[in-house]
Structures are given as C-alpha cells and as structure tokens.
KESE-253810 format. One record per atom (N, C-alpha, C, O): x, y, z. Coordinates in steps of 0.1 Angstrom, whole numbers, plus 5000, padded with zeros to 4 digits. Layout:
N
XYZ ...
This chain:
216
397148641976 397848771976 397548851964 397548801952 397148981966 396849071955 398249131950 399049181957 398349111937 399649161930 399449311927 398449351922 400549381930 400549521927 401249561914 401149671909 401949461908 402549481895 402649351887 402349241892 402949371874 403149251866 404449261858 404949371857 404949151853 406149151845 405649161830 404749091826 406349251823 405949271809 406949181800 408149211799 406349081794 407148981787 407649041774 408548981767 407049151769 407549211756 408449331758 408749401749 408949351771 409849451774 410949401783 410749401795 411949341777 412949271785 414449321782 414649381772 415349281791 416749301790 417449181793 417049111803 418449141786 419249021789 420649071794 421349151787 421049031806 422349071811 423048961819 422448911829 424148921815 424948821821 424148691824 424248631835 423348661814 422548531815 421248561822 420348471823 420948671828 419748711834 418748771824 419148861817 417548731824 416548801817 415648891826 415048841835 415749011824 415049111832 413749161825 413749191813 412749171833 411449221828 411049361833 411149381845 410549441824 410049571829 408749541837 408049451834 408549621848 407349601856 406349711853 406649821850 405049671855 403949771853 403049761865 402549651869 402749871871 401849871883 400349831879 399849881869 399849741886 398449701884 397449781892 396249791888 397949841903 397049921912 397850041916 399050051914 397150141922 397850251927 398250231942 397450171949 399450271945 399950251959 401050351961 401850381952 401150401973 402250501976 402150611966 401150681964 403350641959 403350741949 403250681935 403450751925 402950561934 402850491921 401350481917 400450451924 401150521904 399750511898 399550381890 400550331884 398350331891 398050211883 398450241868 398150341862 399050141862 399450161848 400850211846 401450211835 401450261857 402850321856 403850221854 403850111860 404850251845 405950161842 407050181853 407250291857 407650071857 408750071866 410050031860 410150041847 410949991868 412249941863 412149801859 411149751854 413249731861 413349591857 413749491868 414549521877 413049381868 413349271878 413449141870 412949121859 414149041876 414348911870 413148821873 412848731865 412448851884 411348761889 410548841899 411048941905 409448791902 408548861912 409248851926 408848931935 410148751928 410748741941 411748851944 412348861955 412048941934 412949051936 412249171941 412949261947 410949181940 410149301945 408949251952 408049191945 408749281964 407549241972 406349301967 406349421962 405249221967 403949281964 403249351976 402249411974 403849331987 403349401999 404049532001 405149561995 403449622009 404049752011 404049841999 403449811989 404849951999 404950041988 406250041981 406650131973 407049931983 408349911977 408149921962 407149871956 409149981955 409049991941 410450001934 411450061940 410549951922 411749971914 411350051902 410450011895 412050161900 411550251889 412650301880 413850271882 412350381870 413350431861 414050321853 413350231848 415350321853 416150221846 416850131857 417850071854 416350131869 416850051879 416649911877 415549871871 417449821882 417349671881 417449611895 418149661904 416649501897 416749421909 416749271903 415849231896 417849201906 417849061900 418648971909 419049011920 418948851904 419548751912 418548711923 417348681920 419048691935 418148661947 417948791955 417548771967 418148901950 417949031957 416449051960 415649001952 416149131970 414849161974 414649301978 415449351987 413649371972 413349501976 411949491982 411049451976 411749541995 410549522001 410249632011 411049732013 409149622019 408749732028 408249852020 407449832011 408849972023 408450092015 409750142008 409750262004 410650052006 411950091999 411750131984 410850071978 412650211980 412650251965 414050231960 415050271966 414050181948 415250171940 414950231927 414050191920 415750331923 415450411911 416750461904 417850441909 416450541894 417650591886 418250481878 417550401871 419550461879 420250361872 420850261882 421750191880 420250261894 420750171905 420550021902 419749981894 421449941908 421349801906 421449731920 422249761928 420449641922 420449561935 420449411930 419549371923 421449341935 421549201930 422249111940 422649161951 422548991936 423148891946 422048851955 420948811951 422348851968 421448831979 421048951987 420548951998 421349071981 421149191988 419649221992 418749171985 419449302002 418149332007 418049482009 418949552015 417049542003 416749692005 415349692011 414349652005 415149752023 413849752029 413649882037 414349972037 412549872045 412149992053 411750102044 411050092034 412250222047 412050342039 413350382032 413550492028 414250282030 415550302024 415350342009 414350302002 416350412004 416350441989 417750421984 418750451990 417750351972 419050331965 418850391951 417850351944 419650481947 419450551934 420750601928 421850581933 420550681917 421750721910 422350601903 421650521897 423650591903 424350471898 424850381909 425850301907 424250381920 424650301931 424450151929 423550111921 425250071936 425149921935 425049861949 425949901957 424149771951 424049701964 424049551960 423249511953 425049481965 425149341961 425649251972 425749291984 425949121969 426349031979 425249001988 424148981984 425549002001 424648982012 424349112019 423849112031 424649222013 424449352019 423049382022 422149342015 422849472032 421449512035 421449662037 422349722043 420449732031 420149872033 418749882038 417849842032 418649952050 417249952055 417150082064 418050162065 415950092071 415650212079 415450322069 414650312060 416050442072 415850562064 417150582056 417450692052 417950482054 419250492048 419150532033 418150502027 420150602028 420250642014 421550602009 422650632014 421550531997 422750491990 422650551976 421650511969 423550631972 423350701959 424750741953 425750711958 424650811942 425850841934 426450721928 425750641922 427750701929 428450581924 428850491936 429750411934 428150501947 428450421959 428250271956 427350231948 429050191963 428950051962 428849991977 429650021985 427849911979 427649841992 427649691989 426749651981 428549621995 428549471991 429049392003 429149442014 429249262000 429649172011 428549152021 427449132017 428949162034 427949152045 427649282051 427149292062 427949392044 427849522049 426349562052 425449502045 426149652061 424849702065 424849852065 425749912072 423849912059 423750052060 422250082065 421350042058 422150152075 420750172081 420650292090 421650372090 419550312096 419250432104 419050542094 418350532084 419750662097 419650772088 420950792080 421250902075 421650682079 423050692072 422950722057 421950692051 423950792053 424050832039 425450772033 426450802039 425350702022 426550652016 426450702001 425450671994 427450771997 427350841984 428650861978 429750821983 428650941966 429950971960 430450841954 429750761948 431750821956 432450701951 432750611963 433750531963 431950611973 432150531985 432050381983 431250341974 432850311990 432750161989 432650112004 433450142012 431550052006 431249992020 431049842018 430149802011 431949762024 431949622020 432449542032 432649592043 432549412030 432949322041 431949322052 430749302049 432349342064 431349332076 431149472081 430749492093 431349572073 431149712078 429749742082 428749682076 429549832092 428249872096 428150022096 428950082104 427350082088 427150232088 425750262092 424850222086 425650332103 424350352109 424150492115 425050582113 423050512122 422850642128 422750752118 422050732108 423350862120 423350972110 424750992103 425151092099 425350872102 426750872096 426650902081 425650872074 427750972076 427850992062 429150942057 430250962062 429050862046 430250802040 430350832025 429350792018 431350902021 431450932007 432750882001 433050891989 433650822009 434850762004 435350662015 434850652026 436350582011 436950482020 437550542033 437750472043 437850672032 438450742043 437450772054 437850822065 436250752051 435150802061 434750702071 434050732080 435350582070 435050482081 436150382082 436950362073 436250322094 437250222096 436650092102 435750102111 437049982097 436449852103 437549782110 438649762104 437349732122 438249652130 437649522132 436449502131 438449422137 437949292140 438349262155 439549282159 437349212162 437649172176 438249032176 437548932175 439549032177 440348902176 440548842190 441048732192 440148912201 440448862214 439248792221 439448722231 438048802215 436948722221 435948682211 435848562207 435048772206 433948732198 434248702183 433548622177 435248762178 435648752164 434748842155 434848832143 433848922161 433049002152 433749132148 434749172154 433249202138 433749322134 433049442140 431949432144 433749552142 433149672147 433649792138 434749792133 432849892137 433050002128 433050142134 432250162143 433950222130 433950362134 433650452122 434350432111 432750542123 432450632112 432850772116 432450822127 433650842107 434250962111 433251082111 433451172119 432251082103 431351192101 430651232114 430451342118 430251122122 429551152135 430351102147 429851102158 431551042144 432450992155 431750892164 431850892176 431050802157 430250702164 430850562161 431350532151 430650472171 431150332170 429950232169 428950262176 430050132161 429050022161 429749892163 430649852156 429349822174 429949692177 428749602182 428249612193 428349512173 427249432176 425949512177 425649592169 425349502189 424149582192 424449712197 423549802198 425749742201 426149862206 426249972196 426849942185 425750092199 426050212190 426150332199 425250362207 427350392198 427550512207 428950572205 429650542195 429350662214 430650722213 431750632218 431450522223 432950672215 434050592219 434150562234 434350452239 433850672242 433850652257 432750562261 432950482271 431650572255 430550482259 430850342255 430450242262 431550322244 431950182240 432950132251 432850012255 433850212255 434850162265 434150132278 434450022284 433250212282 432450182295 431750052294 431749972303 431050032283 430249912281 431149792281 430849682286 432349802274 433249692273 433849652287 433949532290 434149752295 434649722309 433649652317 433949572326 432349682315 431249612322 431249472319 430949382327 431649432306 431749292302 432949222309 432649132317 434149272307 435249232314 436449322312 436449402302 437449312320 438549412319 439349392306 439849492301 439549272302 440249242290 439649312278 440249372269 438249292277 437549352266 437649512267 437849572257 437549562279 437649702281 438949762276 438949862269 440049692280 441349742276 441549742261 442149832255 441049632254 441149622240 440349732233 440949802224 439149752236 438349862230 438950002233 438950082224 439350012245 439950142249 441250172240 441450292235 441950072237 443150082228 442750122214 443450212208 441650062209 441250102196 440650242195 440950312185 439950282205 439350412205 440550522206 440450622198 441550492214 442650592215 443450592202 443950692198 443550472195 444250472183 443550552172 444250632165 442250552172 441450632162 441650782166 441750862157 441550812178 441750952183 443051002179 443251122174 444150922180 445450962176 445550982161 446151082156 444950892153 444950912139 444251042135 444751112126 443151072141 442451202138 443251322141 443151422135 443951312152 444851422156 445951442146 446251562142 446551342141 447551352130 446951402118 447651482111 445751372114 445151422102 444851562103 444751632093 444651612115 444251752117 445451842119 445351972120 446651782119 447851872121 448151952108 449152022108 
C-alpha cells in the first residue's frame, strides 16, 4: 500500500490519554499538495491511505474512528470513538462525531453540531448550529437539522423494535430501508400487514397534529 501521509513524531498533542500526531502529505491527491500539513490523528487507522479523505486544520480523529473515501474533516472538528466519516461527507467547524455514529454520502455536519450514539447522517443532509443527533436517529435525503426540534425519533414497539425518524425540514420519514413521505410510509406499512399500517398511520397523524398546533 502506498502511503499518502505520515505521522510527525515531533508535532503532537496529548488529550485524555491519547497522543495525537500531526499528519503531513507525502503525495499530492485531491486538493492536497505533497508536503502539506494536515490535522491530528492518533494512528494511521484513523485516516485511510486510500481515496482523497483528509483531516486538516486543527481537526482531530482519534480512538477507533475512521475517516475514509473522499471525506474531509477540518476546522476544529473532532471525530472519535468508533465513528465513521466517509463518501464525500464533510465534518467541520466545531462539530463532533462520536460513538458509533456514521456520516456519509454528501452529508455535512458543522457549527457546534453533535452526532453520536448509533446515529446516521447521510444523503444530502445538513446538521448544524447547536443540533444534537444521537441514539438511533437517521437524518437523510435533503433534510436540515439545526436543533432538537427539527427531528423526532420513534420506536417500533409492535414488531421489529427498530427506530424510525421524521425530519421536519423536508417532512420525510426514514424507517429501515424506507425513505419517503408520511402517506408513502403508511401505504408501505399496510402492504406488510394491517397492524403495522395502523401503527404507522397513527404516528404520521400524530406528527401532523403536532405541526398543526405549532402553526397556530
């Protein structure tokens, strides 16, 4: 494997027991020039040597986190725990991605946003401001989340036990592999069985009622 960067042993940071090393590009790739200094990683396992992925500025990637594909982490962003940032995703500003969270596709996480737990942010989604996306939340498509008020997570207690998410910015639902409008979710659920259809229909109507109250 050809390495695209090296760890600089004379430029390090120690944080909560982790020793982080500044990285330096060995070759030119993507928008990175050979010799360019990057951000900090704890080990080469935090940043793939494949693709154009890069950690720059004062950004950190540590723990068992991995940045790969063509993803970029920059600014003062932190990616740690078992988090994954991939595809063409970008994490920047003072954003934090941690736990088992994943950010991929063309997603952007920035500002003071926090993505953690088993949360996933993908597609063309944007999570920013002081937003917190955590647990089993799924933010996808062209959704925008800038606060806890911008999405709702429910749990399917009647059959699968999985979580499903509603994002207010685009009024879309994510349940497992399904992504679509409330009516489309209801239709798909009824195709599965009547009990599932009735439950999802109740949740969709509940959200519609909440939004009507908010608009009064």
